[in-house]
N, C-alpha and C positions, 0 to 999 in steps of 0.2 A: 535462637531466632528458627521460627518455622520456616522451612524451605520454601514454601509458597511465597512467604512475605518477602524472602530473599530474591526470590526469581521475580516478583512485582519490582522492586527496588532496582533491580538489574535492568529491567525492561524500560524502568522511567529514566535511567541514566542513558540507555540507548536511545530512547526518544529524544533525550536533549542533544544528543549529536546528530540525531535526524531533522532537527530543527536547523542545524547549521546545513545540511545538504540542501532541505527544502528552500532555503533562503539563497545559498551560494550557488548551486549548480545552474539554475537557469539563467543566472547571470554570468555565468563561466568563470567564476573565481574558484580558488583553491577551497577545499573543504577541511584543510590542515593548517593554514596559515594564512593570516595572522591567526592569533589566538582570539576568541570571542570578544566583541567590543559594542559598546553602545553604537546605535545607528545615528544617534543626534549628536552626542558630543564627543563621542570617539573613545570615551575612556575604556580602558581595558576592563574586563569583567573579572573580579576575583572570586574566590570559593564561596565566599558569602552570596553572591551573585546566581551562583548556578547550581546551586542545591535544587534538585528536579521537583517541580510542583511548589515546595514549602518556600523557596526563595522569592516566587512570585506571589505567593499569599502573605507572606510578612512584609513585603516591601508595596503591598497593596497594586501590583501590577506596573510599577513605575520604576525608572532608573533611579537608584538611589544618589546619584551623582547630579543628574541635571533634572529630575523630574519627569522626563518624557514617559509616556505611557507606553507600556509594550504590549503586542499583541495576544488576544486570548490563545492564539495557536499555540504558542509556547507550551503552558501547562496543560492544553488539551493534547496534543501529541505526547507529551511525556506520560499523561495518565492514561490514554489510549494504548500506548506501546506497552506501559506496565501491564495493564489490564488483558491485553492481547497475548503477552508472554505467559500470564498467569493461566488463562484460558487453555493454551497449548500443552502446558505442564498437565492441567487436569486432565486433559483427553489423552496425552500420549505418554505420560510419565516423563522418564528419561532415556526413552528410546530414540533412535537415531531420527525419527521423524520429527521428534521435538526440536532438536538442534536444527534440522535443515529447515524446518518451518519457521524458525526464528527468523532466518536470512530471508526467507520470502516474505514473511509479515512485515519486515523493516523495509523491504522494496515497495510491497503494497502500500504502506503508509505513506512512504515518500512520494510516491506517484501519484496517490491520491490528492493530497495537498498541494503539490506543484500543479496537477492538471486543473484542480479547482481554482488556482489562482492564476496561472498563465497559459491555460489550454494547451499545454505541450507534455509530452513526455520525454525526459532528456535521452539521448543516446547511450550516454556514459552509465545512465542507471540501467536502460535495458540490455546492453552489450554485456555488461559485467554480470547481470543476473543471469543470462543467456549461457555465459561461459561457466558460471558457477553450478547452474543447473545441470548442464550437459557433463563437467566434469565429475559432480559429485554422484551423476547416476553410473559411471565407472568404477566409482570405489566402494558404494553403498549398495545393499541389495534392496533399498526402499521401493524401488521402482524398475530399475534395469534400463540400460543403455537404449535399447530398441523402444521400449515405450516412451522413454525420454525424447528419442528423436521424432518420433509420432506425434507426441504431444508438442513440440515446437512447429512441426510441418503442418498438422490439423489445425492446431489453435491459431497459428499465424494465417496458415491458408484460408481458413474458413473468414477471417475477418478482413483478408486482403479481398476477397471475392466480394464483401459486402462493400468494402470502400469503393472498388471499381464500380459496382452497380449503383451507389449513392451518388458517385460524381463528384466527389468532394466534400461530401457530408460526414465523412470520417477520416481521421487523419491516420497517417503512417505510424504515427506513435503508437496508436491503439492497436496495430496489427504487431508491431514488435513486442510490445506489451504482453498480448495474448500468446505469441510464441515463447517468451521468457516463462510465463507460468505454465505452460504446456511442458516444459522441461522439467518442472518440479512434481506436477500431479497427473501427467498423462492425458492422451487425447480425450477419453470419455468425460473425465472430471472438468477438464477445460472447456469443452463443448458443451456441457449443460450449465457450467458456472456462466458462461457467456449468454445462454439463453434467459438464464435466471436474472441476470443483470439487466438485459434488454426489456424483460418484464417489468421488473422494480422500476427501470427509467421510465417505460410508457406510463406506468402509474403516476409516479411521481411528477412527471411532464405533464399529464393531464389535469391533476391536482392543481400544479402552479399556473397554468394557463386559464382555468377555471376561475381562481381567485386573483387572478390578474397580476400575479407576481413577476410573470416573464411574457412575451408575446410568442405567438405562434411560430415566428421563425428564428426565435433566440436558440442558441445552442447548450445543450446540455452535456457537460464533458463526460465522455462515455467510461475513461479510465477509472475514475470511483466506481462506477456499476460493475466494471469488469472486476475491481478489486472485491467488493462486496459479494458478487456471485462467486469467487473463489473462496471466500472465507466460509461462506455457507457449505460449499463441497467439502472443504477441508473438515468441518466439523459434523456436518449431517449427511455428506454426500451419499452413502450407501442407502439410508433412511430415503432420501430424496429420489432416487433412482428406483428402488424397490416401490415406491408410492407410485411412480410414473409408470413403471409396468404393469402394477396393480390395476391402474386405469385404464391403459391401452390394452390390457389382454382381458 
């Protein structure tokens, strides 16, 4: 089997676990116990119910025991995680960045879907990510401890200033999320990623207001925008920064 396909399948399996994280973490439940079960009938899901993407398609998005319709989120997260893992493999091959960014990508996906649904980013997610990011910088040469620490301080510090200035318009969870990202990709990439996310959010927000999908006072979760900006920097960061300097200079 081609390695790329293996990585996609592995990513979709990880995505299945991320669905558990997305569902249980905001509710304060264990992500390990009990095993997966139908939220309606409580029937414990077996192997045939848990095959990423395929089970959802074969069962037409319903519990095969009680017929309850499952959210499209489940196969979407599995597919996106598999696709993102595959893209990281194409970008970094099997270098250390590939393995570290698998962890970051998992954190980004979890935070994105939780923030969309609950407008929070749980501390357990951000704190564990920060610890992993700082620790990995001590053992691998992908970024260096000082650069990871600067990423933590500048990424989180920048959004902290924004949160203070906005007087409640931005949550502290976003600040911690930016600090987490900084430990993986450093201050420059984090800062530019935040700016990119804000620009994209402005465009999307204006479009939604114009089309009357949201009101002018409705809040758009910023966590997913930070995550999107981060992914753009991971895959195209050097080109984006070079383009910026070519325009400025």
